[in-house]
C-alpha positions in Angstrom: -46.2 -55.8 -56.8 -49.1 -58.3 -57.0 -49.1 -58.6 -53.2 -49.1 -54.8 -52.8 -52.2 -54.6 -55.0 -54.0 -57.4 -53.1 -53.2 -55.9 -49.7 -54.2 -52.4 -50.9 -57.5 -53.7 -52.3 -58.2 -55.2 -48.9 -57.5 -51.9 -47.1 -54.2 -53.1 -45.5 -51.7 -50.4 -44.9 -48.3 -51.4 -46.2 -45.0 -49.8 -45.1 -42.6 -50.1 -48.0 -39.5 -52.2 -47.5 -37.3 -49.2 -48.3 -38.7 -47.5 -45.3 -39.2 -50.5 -43.0 -35.6 -51.8 -43.4 -33.8 -48.5 -43.0 -33.3 -48.7 -39.3 -30.0 -50.6 -39.7 -28.7 -48.1 -42.2 -29.6 -45.2 -39.8 -27.8 -46.9 -36.9 -24.7 -47.4 -39.0 -24.8 -43.7 -39.9 -25.1 -42.8 -36.2 -22.2 -45.0 -35.4 -20.2 -43.3 -38.1 -21.1 -39.8 -36.8 -20.1 -40.8 -33.3 -16.7 -42.1 -34.6 -16.0 -38.9 -36.6 -16.9 -36.5 -33.9 -15.6 -38.6 -30.9 -19.1 -38.7 -29.4 -20.3 -41.4 -27.0 -24.0 -41.7 -27.0 -25.8 -44.1 -24.7 -28.5 -46.4 -25.9 -31.3 -44.0 -25.1 -29.7 -41.2 -27.1 -29.2 -43.5 -30.1 -32.8 -44.6 -29.9 -33.9 -41.0 -29.7 -32.0 -40.1 -32.8 -33.3 -43.2 -34.6 -36.9 -42.4 -33.6 -36.6 -38.8 -34.8 -35.2 -39.8 -38.2 -37.6 -42.6 -38.8 -40.6 -40.5 -37.7 -39.6 -37.7 -40.1 -39.1 -40.2 -42.9 -42.4 -41.9 -42.4 -44.3 -38.6 -42.2 -42.6 -37.5 -45.5 -43.5 -40.7 -47.3 -47.1 -40.6 -45.9 -47.5 -37.0 -46.9 -46.2 -37.7 -50.5 -48.4 -40.7 -50.8 -51.5 -38.7 -49.9 -50.6 -35.7 -52.0 -49.7 -37.7 -55.1 -52.4 -40.3 -54.5 -49.9 -43.2 -54.8 -49.1 -46.1 -52.5 -46.4 -45.7 -49.9 -43.8 -47.6 -52.0 -44.2 -45.3 -55.0 -44.1 -42.3 -52.7 -40.8 -43.5 -51.2 -39.3 -44.0 -54.7 -40.6 -40.5 -55.7 -38.8 -39.0 -52.7 -35.6 -40.9 -53.4 -35.6 -39.9 -57.0 -36.2 -36.2 -56.2 -33.3 -36.3 -53.7 -31.1 -37.9 -56.3 -32.0 -35.4 -59.0 -31.4 -32.5 -56.6 -28.0 -33.8 -55.6 -27.0 -34.4 -59.2 -28.1 -31.0 -60.3 -26.3 -29.4 -57.3 -23.1 -31.2 -58.3 -23.6 -30.2 -62.0 -23.9 -33.7 -63.2 -26.9 -32.9 -65.4 -28.7 -29.8 -66.3 
């Protein structure tokens, strides 16, 4: 947190680790989808899917960061918590 503050104070744009490190998780998901549906994507198709997912996620975090006037890490956490709350409410886990 101290480094985020220092970098932010110096005008350095920081992509949060939760967003920057998600590529491997996305690739694992894409492998899972291929296995379930007996799909065989070549590397270019996998990279295309990965780029679309990452671009959308980055845009959503950036938009939330700007709308809520928070840094990118807090924006990513806000999105994650909203999604968790929505899923829990949908499943009837809490009111």
